[in-house]
C-alpha positions as CSV (number, residue, x, y, z in Angstrom):
1,M,-17.6,-9.3,15.4
2,F,-14.8,-7.9,13.1
3,D,-12.0,-10.2,14.5
4,F,-10.7,-10.3,10.6
5,W,-9.4,-6.7,11.5
6,K,-7.7,-7.5,14.8
7,D,-5.1,-10.0,13.3
8,E,-1.8,-8.4,12.4
9,L,-0.1,-8.9,9.0
10,T,2.2,-11.7,8.8
11,E,5.8,-10.7,7.6
12,E,5.4,-12.3,3.9
13,E,1.6,-11.2,3.6
14,T,3.3,-7.4,4.3
15,E,6.2,-8.2,2.0
16,A,3.6,-9.4,-1.1
17,L,1.6,-6.3,-0.6
18,I,4.2,-4.1,-0.7
19,A,5.8,-5.9,-4.1
20,K,2.3,-6.1,-5.1
21,A,1.5,-2.1,-4.7
22,A,5.1,-0.9,-5.9
23,D,4.8,-2.9,-8.9
24,S,1.4,-1.7,-9.8
25,I,2.6,1.9,-9.3
26,H,5.9,1.1,-11.4
27,K,3.8,-0.4,-14.3
28,R,2.2,2.8,-14.5
29,K,5.3,4.7,-14.3
30,L,3.9,7.0,-11.4
31,E,6.6,6.0,-8.8
32,M,7.5,10.1,-8.6
33,P,3.7,11.2,-7.7
34,A,3.2,8.0,-5.5
35,I,6.4,8.7,-3.7
36,L,5.1,12.6,-3.4
37,A,1.8,11.5,-1.9
38,L,3.1,9.0,0.6
39,E,5.5,11.5,2.1
40,M,3.1,13.7,2.5
41,H,0.7,11.9,3.9
42,K,2.5,9.4,5.9
43,P,2.0,11.2,9.5
44,L,-1.6,10.4,8.4
45,S,-1.4,6.9,7.3
46,F,-3.0,5.4,10.4
47,L,-6.0,7.5,10.3
48,G,-6.3,6.7,6.6
49,S,-6.2,3.2,7.2
50,Q,-9.0,3.4,9.9
51,A,-10.8,5.6,7.4
52,A,-10.4,2.5,4.8
53,L,-12.6,0.7,7.5
54,A,-15.0,3.4,8.0
55,F,-15.9,3.7,4.5
56,S,-15.4,-0.2,3.8
57,P,-19.1,-0.6,2.7
58,F,-18.4,1.8,-0.4
59,L,-14.8,0.7,-1.1
60,V,-15.3,-3.2,-0.7
61,P,-17.4,-3.1,-4.3
62,I,-14.5,-1.3,-6.2
63,F,-11.4,-3.1,-4.4
64,G,-13.0,-6.0,-2.9
65,F,-12.9,-7.0,0.7
66,D,-9.5,-8.7,0.9
67,G,-8.2,-5.6,-0.3
68,V,-9.6,-3.0,1.4
69,N,-8.8,-5.4,4.3
70,N,-5.1,-6.2,3.7
71,Y,-4.3,-2.7,2.7
72,S,-6.0,-1.1,5.9
73,R,-3.8,-3.2,8.1
74,L,-0.8,-2.4,6.1
75,F,-1.2,1.2,6.5
76,A,-1.8,1.4,10.0
77,K,1.8,0.7,10.3
78,R,4.1,3.6,9.7
79,E,7.2,1.7,9.0
80,N,5.1,-0.5,5.9
81,V,4.7,3.2,4.5
82,E,8.8,3.5,4.6
83,R,8.8,0.2,3.6
84,L,6.8,0.8,0.4
85,L,8.8,4.2,-0.4
86,D,11.9,2.4,-0.2
87,R,10.8,-0.1,-2.8
88,L,9.4,2.4,-5.1
89,D,12.6,4.4,-4.6
90,R,14.3,1.1,-5.7
91,L,12.3,0.8,-8.9
92,R,12.6,4.4,-9.9
93,S,16.5,3.8,-10.2
94,Q,16.6,0.8,-11.8
95,P,17.5,1.6,-15.6
96,E,14.8,1.0,-18.2
97,E,14.6,-2.4,-19.8
98,A,15.1,-2.7,-23.5
99,S,11.8,-3.0,-25.2
100,E,11.8,-5.6,-28.2
């Protein structure tokens, strides 16, 4: 019935989702709170991804079907959380660009 949730993300899809999430967090200057929250909840990432599926009828109107589907598959693997944390850490340590 729900075959689309069984498919694994490709490497390109994974990298694109991580980049999109990290850039969105960095744009709002929330790297440290995001890193703290991800580190604290890293052991529960799989459980959270499954909870997103269970609550998808409530989440889809807010985040869209693709958002819920893709990010639940992304966070089903703990190594993707590590990759997001590494990317956020790199963005946080970059010097600020001079504003015009």
